C-alpha positions as CSV (number, residue, x, y, z in Angstrom):
1,M,0.0,0.0,0.0
2,R,1.3,3.4,-0.9
3,P,2.2,5.8,2.0
4,E,-0.4,8.4,0.7
5,Q,-3.2,5.8,0.9
6,K,-2.1,4.8,4.4
7,R,-2.2,8.5,5.5
8,K,-5.7,9.0,4.0
9,I,-7.0,5.8,5.7
10,E,-5.5,6.9,9.0
11,Q,-7.0,10.5,8.6
12,K,-10.4,9.0,7.9
13,R,-10.1,6.9,11.0
14,R,-9.2,10.0,13.1
15,W,-12.2,11.9,11.8
16,R,-14.5,9.0,12.4
17,I,-13.3,8.7,16.0
18,R,-13.4,12.5,16.5
19,K,-17.1,12.6,15.5
20,K,-18.0,10.3,18.4
21,V,-15.6,11.4,21.1
22,Q,-16.1,14.9,22.5
23,G,-14.5,16.4,25.6
24,T,-16.1,18.7,28.2
25,A,-14.9,20.7,31.1
26,E,-15.7,17.8,33.5
27,R,-14.3,15.1,31.2
28,P,-11.8,16.4,28.7
29,R,-10.7,14.4,25.8
30,M,-7.3,12.8,26.2
31,S,-5.8,12.8,22.8
32,V,-2.8,10.5,22.2
33,R,-0.6,10.8,19.2
34,F,2.4,8.6,18.3
35,T,4.8,9.8,15.6
36,G,7.9,7.9,14.4
37,R,10.0,9.5,17.1
38,N,7.8,11.1,19.8
39,I,4.6,10.7,21.9
40,Y,2.2,13.5,22.6
41,V,-0.7,13.5,25.1
42,Q,-3.1,16.4,25.4
43,F,-6.2,17.0,27.6
44,I,-8.6,19.0,25.5
45,D,-11.9,20.8,26.4
46,D,-13.7,20.7,23.1
47,Q,-16.5,23.0,24.1
48,V,-14.1,26.0,24.5
49,R,-11.4,24.4,22.2
50,R,-8.7,24.7,24.7
51,T,-5.8,22.4,25.8
52,V,-6.1,22.0,29.5
53,A,-2.9,20.0,30.1
54,S,-0.3,18.1,28.1
55,A,2.7,15.8,28.3
56,S,5.2,14.6,25.6
57,T,8.6,13.2,25.1
58,R,9.7,16.7,24.1
59,H,8.7,18.6,27.2
60,K,11.6,20.2,28.9
61,A,10.4,19.1,32.3
62,Q,10.4,15.4,31.2
63,A,13.3,13.6,32.9
64,D,15.8,11.9,30.5
65,R,13.9,13.2,27.4
66,D,16.8,12.7,25.1
67,N,16.6,8.9,25.5
68,L,12.8,8.6,25.1
69,K,11.6,7.3,21.8
70,S,8.2,6.2,20.5
71,N,8.2,2.8,22.2
72,K,6.6,1.0,25.2
73,A,9.1,2.2,27.8
74,A,8.6,5.8,26.8
75,A,4.8,5.3,26.6
76,E,4.8,4.2,30.2
77,A,6.9,7.2,31.3
78,I,4.7,9.6,29.3
79,G,1.6,8.0,30.8
80,K,2.8,8.7,34.3
81,A,3.7,12.3,33.3
82,A,0.3,12.8,31.7
83,S,-1.5,11.6,34.8
84,E,0.5,14.0,37.0
85,A,-0.3,16.9,34.5
86,A,-4.0,15.9,34.6
87,K,-4.0,15.8,38.4
88,G,-2.3,19.2,38.5
89,A,-5.0,20.6,36.3
90,G,-7.8,19.1,38.4
91,I,-8.8,16.4,35.9
92,E,-10.1,13.1,37.4
93,A,-12.0,11.5,34.4
94,V,-11.3,11.7,30.7
95,V,-12.6,10.5,27.4
96,F,-9.9,8.5,25.5
97,D,-9.0,9.5,21.9
98,R,-6.4,7.3,20.4
99,S,-6.2,9.5,17.3
100,G,-6.5,6.7,14.8
101,S,-3.8,4.4,16.3
102,R,-4.9,0.8,16.7
103,Y,-5.5,-0.5,20.2
104,I,-3.6,-3.8,20.6
105,K,-3.5,-5.6,23.9
106,G,0.1,-5.1,25.3
107,G,0.9,-2.4,22.6
108,K,2.1,1.1,23.1
109,I,-1.5,2.6,23.4
110,D,-2.4,-0.1,26.0
111,V,0.8,0.6,28.0
112,L,0.2,4.3,28.0
113,A,-3.5,4.0,29.0
114,N,-2.7,1.6,31.9
115,A,0.0,4.0,33.1
116,V,-2.5,6.9,33.1
117,R,-5.1,4.7,34.9
118,E,-2.5,3.8,37.6
119,G,-1.9,7.5,38.0
120,G,-5.5,7.9,39.2
121,V,-7.3,9.2,36.1
122,K,-10.5,7.4,35.2
123,F,-11.6,6.6,31.6
């Protein structure tokens, strides 16, 4: 399959998920995006279109950020950092938006989601 076709399919999947998943002030949308090198997590209030909190492998406050890649170990570290950022912003429950990534048991998305759950954020 051509890379252009893959990107179009993934974009359609993101749009399909976004139609169903909406964040509010009480339960913001937790958007997770994996690129080839980095992991980004944002807590978004869709009603006012504002990012409430965020965490990524590129944040300056992230410890050992030069060694973090887009893998399971980094996903667990970013999940813990995301749960701390959410707690700091007063977020207790979220709506999960995987941004078109496939949810595989034991995969990167699963590891990140479990780390956020262990941090005390409810899905």
